[in-house]
VEXSE-252765 format. One record per atom (N, C-alpha, C): y, z, x; residue in three letters. Coordinates in steps of 0.05 Angstrom, whole numbers, plus 5000, padded with zeros to 4 digits. Layout:
REM residues N
YZXALA;...
REM end
This chain:
REM residues 298
370908166755MET;371208026728MET;371007766736MET;369307676710LYS;368807396715LYS;370607226709LYS;371807026722THR;374006806716THR;373606736690THR;376106706675ASP;376306586649ASP;377906286654ASP;376706036649PRO;377305796657PRO;380105736641PRO;380705946619ARG;383405876607ARG;385205996628ARG;384906136647MET;387106246665MET;388305996679MET;387005816682ASP;388205576698ASP;391605496682ASP;390905486653SER;393805406637SER;395705626635SER;395105866649ILE;397306086646ILE;400006046660ILE;401806046646ARG;404006086657ARG;406106286650ARG;405406436633LEU;407106706622LEU;404906916619LEU;405807086629VAL;404507386624VAL;406507576606VAL;405607686584ALA;406507876565ALA;405808146571ALA;407108326576LEU;406008636577LEU;407208806564LEU;405808936553ASP;406209266538ASP;407109436560ASP;408609646551PHE;409009836571PHE;407110106571PHE;407710306551ASP;406110536553ASP;403310506548ASP;401210596562GLY;398410536564GLY;397610316571GLY;399210126584THR;398809836596THR;399209856621THR;401509896629VAL;402709896659VAL;404210126671VAL;404710366654MET;405610566663MET;404710776674MET;405810906691VAL;404611176702VAL;407611386700VAL;406311666701TYR;408511886689TYR;408712076710TYR;410512036730PRO;411312266755PRO;413612396733PRO;414712336711ASP;416112496698ASP;416212306670ASP;417512466650PRO;417312356626PRO;417912086619PRO;420111946634THR;420711666632THR;419111466638THR;417611506661GLY;415511376669GLY;416511146691GLY;414911016704VAL;414910776721VAL;412710586719VAL;412710376731PHE;410710196732PHE;408510226754PHE;406010246747HIS;404210366770HIS;404410156793HIS;404410306812PRO;404710156841PRO;403709926843PRO;400709896834ASP;399009636840ASP;400009426820ASP;400809526793ILE;402109346777ILE;404109196786ILE;406609366801ILE;408309246814ILE;407808996836ILE;405509056851ARG;404708856867ARG;403708656851ARG;402008666833ALA;400708466815ALA;402908246807ALA;405008416795ILE;407208226781ILE;409108056806ILE;409208236829ASN;410508066848ASN;408607766859ASN;406507856864ALA;405007646863ALA;404607416850ALA;405707466821LEU;404907186802LEU;407507026810LEU;410007086825GLU;412006936826GLU;411206696847GLU;409606736866ALA;409406516887ALA;407406316866ALA;406006406849LEU;404306186836LEU;406006056812LEU;408606146812GLY;410605996789GLY;409806116765GLY;408606406761ILE;407706476737ILE;410406666728ILE;411006636708ARG;413606846694ARG;411907036681ARG;413607306672TRP;412707486657TRP;414907606641TRP;414307746617CYS;416707876601CYS;415208096591CYS;417008306587THR;416008546572THR;415708526541THR;414308656536ASN;413908686507ASN;412908956494ASN;415109096485SER;414209386485SER;415909436457SER;415409716449GLY;416909856426GLY;419309996435GLY;419710016459ARG;422210116472ARG;424309946467ARG;426810066461ASP;428909896464ASP;429909806490ASP;432309616488ILE;432909486509ILE;434109696539ILE;435909886524ILE;436710116544ILE;434310276561ILE;432410336546ASP;429610466555ASP;428810306580ASP;428210036567GLN;426909806578GLN;427909786608GLN;430909746606LYS;432709746630LYS;432509976650LYS;431810156641VAL;431610426658VAL;428910406679VAL;427010366655VAL;424410386667VAL;424610066691VAL;425009856677LEU;425309616701LEU;426609706728LEU;428809826727GLU;431009936752GLU;428910166765GLU;428010326754ARG;426410486771ARG;423710386785ARG;422710156771SER;420509986781SER;421809826804SER;424509746797ARG;425409546821ARG;425609696846ARG;427109986846MET;426710136868MET;424110206883MET;421810216867ALA;419410246877ALA;418110026883ALA;419909756883GLY;418609526900GLY;418109306884GLY;419209306854LEU;419209056838LEU;421508796841LEU;419708566856THR;421808436863THR;421908136842THR;420508156829HIS;419807906808HIS;420908016779HIS;423207956775PRO;424408096748PRO;422907926725PRO;423108016697PRO;421607926678PRO;423707736670PRO;422507486658ASP;424207266645ASP;425107296621ASP;424207536604ALA;425507656578ALA;424607906573ALA;425908066560LEU;425808296558LEU;425508296517LEU;422808316506ILE;422308336479ILE;422008656476ILE;424808776457CYS;424109016452CYS;424809116421CYS;423809396416SER;423709456394SER;421709246372SER;419909156385GLU;418009006368GLU;420208776352GLU;421908706359SER;423608506349SER;425408366355SER;426408416382PHE;429008286393PHE;428508146420PHE;429107896423VAL;428407816448VAL;431207826461VAL;431207806487TYR;433507816510TYR;432607536532TYR;433707376535LEU;432707176558LEU;434107266580LEU;433507246605ARG;434707276631ARG;436107036639ARG;439107086638CYS;440706876651CYS;442006996673CYS;441206936699GLY;442106996728GLY;441107286729GLY;443107496730SER;441807746733SER;442007926706SER;443007766685GLU;443607906655GLU;441407786639GLU;441607966619TYR;439607886591TYR;441407816568TYR;441107556556GLU;442907506534GLU;441107486512GLU;442007626493PRO;440407596466PRO;439907276456PRO;437107246444LEU;436007046433LEU;437206936408LEU;439406746403GLN;440206696374GLN;439206426365GLN;438706356340PRO;439406586317PRO;437006796311PRO;435106796337TRP;432906966324TRP;433607256323TRP;435607366338ASN;436107656341ASN;438407716313ASN;439807536307PHE;441407566282PHE;439907576261PHE;438107416257ASP;436507426235ASP;434107686237ASP;433307756259ALA;431808036263ALA;433608196248ALA;435708226259GLU;436908496249GLU;437808476219GLU;438508236205SER;438508176177SER;435608296168SER;433608236172ARG;431208266158ARG;430408626163ARG;431508636185LEU;430508996195LEU;432609156169LEU;435009036165SER;436509206149SER;435809236117SER;435108976111ARG;433708916087ARG;430809106084ARG;429409126101CYS;426909336099CYS;427609516101CYS;429609646113SER;430409936121SER;430910066095SER;432809936081ARG;433709996057ARG;431110036031ARG;429409846032GLU;427409886013GLU;425610086022GLU;425010076048ALA;422610276060ALA;423410536054ALA;426210566061ARG;426710876064ARG;427610976035ARG;427810816019ALA;427710855983ALA;425210965976ALA;422510785990ALA;420010875985ALA;418611195992ALA;420011186019LEU;418711366041LEU;420211646033LEU;423011696032GLU;424011936027GLU;423212126006GLU;422612045983PRO;421812155961PRO;419112365974PRO;417512245994HIS;415012345999HIS;415512536024HIS;417712566036LEU;417412766064LEU;417612976057LEU;419013156037PRO;418113466036PRO;415013506033PRO;413513346020ARG;410213416023ARG;408713316051ARG;410213126063TRP;409613026088TRP;410013276106TRP;412313386108ALA;413113616123ALA;411313846119ALA;410113896098SER;408514076095SER;405313996106SER;404713786100ASP;402313666106ASP;401413596138ASP;403913536146PHE;404013466175PHE;406013636192PHE;405113926194PRO;406714096217PRO;408313906242PRO;410513926245GLY;412113806269GLY;412913576264GLY;412413436233LEU;413013106229LEU;416213136242LEU;416912926247PHE;419712836255PHE;420412576243PHE;422812546226TYR;423412296212TYR;425712206222TYR;426411946230VAL;428411816243VAL;430511766219VAL;432311866212GLU;434111826189GLU;435611626195GLU;436611536221GLN;438511326230GLN;436611166246GLN;437610886245GLY;436410696266GLY;436010466248GLY;434710206263LEU;434509986251LEU;432109996234LEU;429710146235PHE;428110156216PHE;426810446210PHE;426110446192PRO;424710796186PRO;422510806202PRO;422311056219ALA;420511116238ALA;420111426236ALA;417011486234LEU;416311806237LEU;414511866256LEU;414712096265ARG;413412096289ARG;411212386283ARG;408712346286ALA;407012546278ALA;406312786303ALA;405713026302ALA;405713166324ALA;403213126342ALA;401612936339ASP;400012886362ASP;399112576356ASP;397512466368GLU;397412186367GLU;394212166360GLU;392912346349GLY;390512256337GLY;390112296306GLY;388612486294ALA;387912506268ALA;390112556256ALA;392512706259GLN;394712676247GLN;396412416247GLN;396912296265ALA;398012056268ALA;396811816253ALA;393711836250GLU;392111616241GLU;392511726204GLU;392711976193ALA;393012036173ALA;396112016162ALA;397811996180LEU;400811926167LEU;400811696168LEU;399511416183PHE;399711156188PHE;398811096158PHE;396611236151MET;395011136118MET;397111156099MET;398311396102GLU;400011506080GLU;402111316083GLU;403811226101VAL;405811096101VAL;404810776089VAL;402710756098ARG;401610456088ARG;401010526054ARG;400410696048ARG;399910736015ARG;403010695998ARG;404610866014VAL;407110895997VAL;408710595998VAL;408510476018THR;409910206023THR;408409926014THR;406309985999ALA;404509795993ALA;405409605975ALA;407309675958ASN;408209485935ASN;411009385944ASN;412209445970ILE;414009315981ILE;413909015988ILE;414808815981PRO;413808535990PRO;414808516019PRO;413708396034ARG;413808256062ARG;414908476085ARG;413308696075VAL;413208876103VAL;410508996105VAL;410809146132PHE;408009146146PHE;408609446162PHE;406309656163VAL;406909876179VAL;406009846205VAL;407309936225SER;406609906253SER;405610216268SER;404010246279ARG;403210496296ARG;403010466323ARG;404910616338ASN;404510646370ASN;404010966376ASN;402011016386GLY;401511306393GLY;401911486365GLY;403511686368CYS;404711896349CYS;406511746327CYS;407911456341TRP;409911396316TRP;408711216295TRP;409711246270VAL;409511006252VAL;411710946240VAL;412310646242ALA;414110536233ALA;414010306213ALA;416310216197VAL;415410036173VAL;417609776182VAL;416409586185LEU;417309316199LEU;417509116177LEU;419408916172PRO;418608666157PRO;416908426174PRO;415308306156GLU;413708086163GLU;415207906171GLU;414207776192GLY;415407586208GLY;416607716239GLY;417007946235LEU;417508076265LEU;415108196276LEU;415308376296GLY;413208486308GLY;412508356334GLY;411108456354LYS;410308356381LYS;409408086385LYS;407707986360GLY;407207706367GLY;408807476354GLY;410607506330PRO;412107306331PRO;414707316342PRO;415207556354SER;417807536374SER;416807436396SER;414307476408LEU;412807316434LEU;413507026435LEU;412106946407SER;412706646401SER;415506536399SER;417606716390ALA;420306596389ALA;421206546414ALA;420706756433TYR;421406726463TYR;420106476475TYR;417606426470ALA;416206226487ALA;417005986476ALA;417505936453LYS;418905686443LYS;421405596457LYS;422905846459ALA;425205796476ALA;425105686498ALA;423605776515ARG;422205676542ARG;420405466540ARG;419605316519GLY;417905106520GLY;415305206526GLY;414205436523PHE;411405506524PHE;409805496496PHE;407305396499GLY;405405456479GLY;403605646483GLY;402405756456PRO;400605996460PRO;398005946486PRO;397105706495ASP;395505666512ASP;396405676537ASP;399105716541HIS;400905826565HIS;400606106571HIS;400106286553ILE;400506546556ILE;397606746556ILE;398506946574LEU;396607186576LEU;398307366565LEU;397307586540ALA;398107796532ALA;396808056542ALA;397808276544VAL;396008586554VAL;397208806536VAL;395908896520GLY;397309126506GLY;394709326501GLY;395009526492ASP;392809776486ASP;392909876454ASP;395609896435HIS;395310026418HIS;396009876388HIS;395909996363GLN;396109856340GLN;398409666340GLN;400709736353ASN;403209606346ASN;402809316365ASN;400509286381ASP;400009046400ASP;397908856381ASP;397408916356LEU;395708716342LEU;396508476345LEU;398908416332SER;400308136323SER;400308036353SER;400108136375MET;400907956403MET;397707926407MET;396008066403LEU;393408006414LEU;391507836397LEU;392207796373ASP;389907656354ASP;389707386356ASP;390707276381GLY;390006996388GLY;391906776375GLY;393706866359ARG;395206676347ARG;397806616366ARG;398706786379HIS;401006806401HIS;400906766427HIS;398606796436ALA;397206826468ALA;395106696467ALA;394406536483GLY;392106376483GLY;389506586494GLY;390606746512LEU;389006906527LEU;389907226525LEU;388307426516VAL;388707696512VAL;386707826522VAL;387908066528GLY;387208286544GLY;387408566536GLY;385908756545CYS;386709066539CYS;385009206561CYS;386109496566PRO;385009686581PRO;382309776566PRO;380209936579ALA;378309996569ALA;378710206548ALA;381110356553ASP;381510616529ASP;383510516513ASP;383910266506ALA;385510126482ALA;384610246458ALA;385910246434HIS;385310326414HIS;382910166399HIS;381110236386PRO;378610136380PRO;379809826360PRO;381609856345ASP;382309626331ASP;383409456348ASP;384409496374ILE;385709346396ILE;383009196408ILE;381309386418ARG;378909226429ARG;376809056411ARG;377409106387GLU;375508976369GLU;377308656368GLU;379608656363ILE;380908466357ILE;380908276382ILE;381308356410VAL;381008236431VAL;378608086435VAL;376508256428LEU;373708126429LEU;373707946411LEU;374707906385ARG;374207706369ARG;375907466377ARG;378207576390ALA;379507306401ALA;378707146426ALA;376307276434GLY;375307146460GLY;376607246486GLY;377907506483GLY;379607616503GLY;378107796520GLY;379407906542ILE;378208076561ILE;378708396555ILE;376808536551VAL;376908846553VAL;375908906579VAL;378209076593ALA;377309146620ALA;375609376624ALA;374209466643THR;372109636648THR;374109876655THR;376009856664SER;377410096672SER;379910196648SER;381310396650ALA;383210486630ALA;385910426640ALA;387510486617GLY;390410466625GLY;391310216646GLY;393510316660PRO;394310096680PRO;392109956697PRO;389810146705GLU;388010016725GLU;386409866709GLU;386509806679GLY;384709636665GLY;386509366666GLY;388809386660THR;391209166664THR;391409046691THR;390609186710LEU;390809086739LEU;387908936746LEU;385708976731GLU;383008886735GLU;383708566717GLU;385908576696ILE;386208276686ILE;387808126701ILE;390708216710LEU;392308136726LEU;390608066753LEU;389008186765ASP;387308106790ASP;385707886782ASP;384607886764ALA;383207576754ALA;384507356753ALA;386607386739LEU;389107196739LEU;389907036771LEU;390407236785LEU;391207216811LEU;389207096830LEU;386407176825ARG;384207076841ARG;384006756830ARG;384206786804ALA;383406466793ALA;385106266802ALA;387706336807ARG;389906186809ARG;390806156838ARG;390106286854ALA;390606316887ALA;388006236903ALA;388706126926GLN;386806086947GLN;385206316960GLN;383406276970PRO;382006496990PRO;384006647008PRO;384106977003ASN;385907087021ASN;389007037017ASN;389406846997GLU;392306896988GLU;393307016960GLU;391107236957CYS;392107376933CYS;393007656946CYS;395907676943ALA;397507946951ALA;396208166942ALA;395008116920LEU;394508416912LEU;391608486917LEU;390108256928CYS;387408306940CYS;387908456968CYS;390008416981ASP;390808527008ASP;391708847005ASP;393208836978ALA;394409156972ALA;392109316964ALA;389609226948GLU;387609376941GLU;386709556959GLU;386509426985ASN;385209607008ASN;387309817025ASN;389709797020THR;391309987035THR;392710147016THR;393110136989SER;395110276973SER;393610606970SER;396010726962GLU;395011016962GLU;394411036935GLU;392911276920PRO;392511346894PRO;394711356877PRO;395611236857ALA;397611316841ALA;397711586827ALA;400211736830ASP;400811976815ASP;401111866787ASP;398711936765ALA;398811836738ALA;400612016723ALA;401812326730GLY;403412476720GLY;401812596697GLY;403612636677PRO;402712786658PRO;400212626636PRO;398412746629ALA;396612576612ALA;397912436584ALA;399512606572ALA;400512456548ALA;402512286555ALA;402712066536ARG;404911856542ARG;407711956530ARG;409011816541THR;412211896533THR;412311806501THR;412711966481PRO;413311866453PRO;415911736455PRO;415911526438HIS;418111326430HIS;418111196406HIS;420511156397ILE;420610986370ILE;419110736378ILE;417310616358PRO;416810366363PRO;418910136369PRO;
REM end
């Protein structure tokens, strides 16, 4: 991969989980072993990283602990969870970013009341139109899960957008088979910017990588100066990454993310100093586990 001159300014890497860095020896999943090596190599270059996933903080901590046991030694500087909440690392703990998290919870509460009132009259019809539909009755925001990640999920996404179109200041997010309604001003992009501001980073300091529609706001060029995605990212993601002058990898899934991280490491490291370069010649092929991703509420 050709070196991008913007990599010289990168001080922070933001990573999505599912479809971007994960393999699945079981449904919970763990970071791909070469992603772990690449993240570890960032530390010697003074580059921080953060998670930016639809998974909640409990689920993220489980995955991070499993990845630590698999060799991860460079912990994330922040956890961005549920597309809304930011937790900053303080020693070995993660503390909520305030007043951002208080405000996010307040926005989510208002959005949830209005969106549920719009959605719930349509649930009986949707249950018939979308066999296997699951509706999350409780939680921070309304979310629905389709039975598959393909045509049914796309049709459900369009239906939810139609039904909520008249609610001011909300947007519909999709991640695989999950569809959720969130308030404007939240989502992965604004949450990333809130964290970056707290640490003194600007967009030009950030590389962000993701793969699905809930990553759109993170990858549109407003919140990260350099963006990328795996080759099998959703078409909307590939389009927006290219529009932002970013990197669409030639490989799928975590191997595509690895291409992008490896390019960053090569750009910033002296010859023969890239830990990942040495690992590439010695690592065993990863067990990718089940082909289907773990479904989770965005």
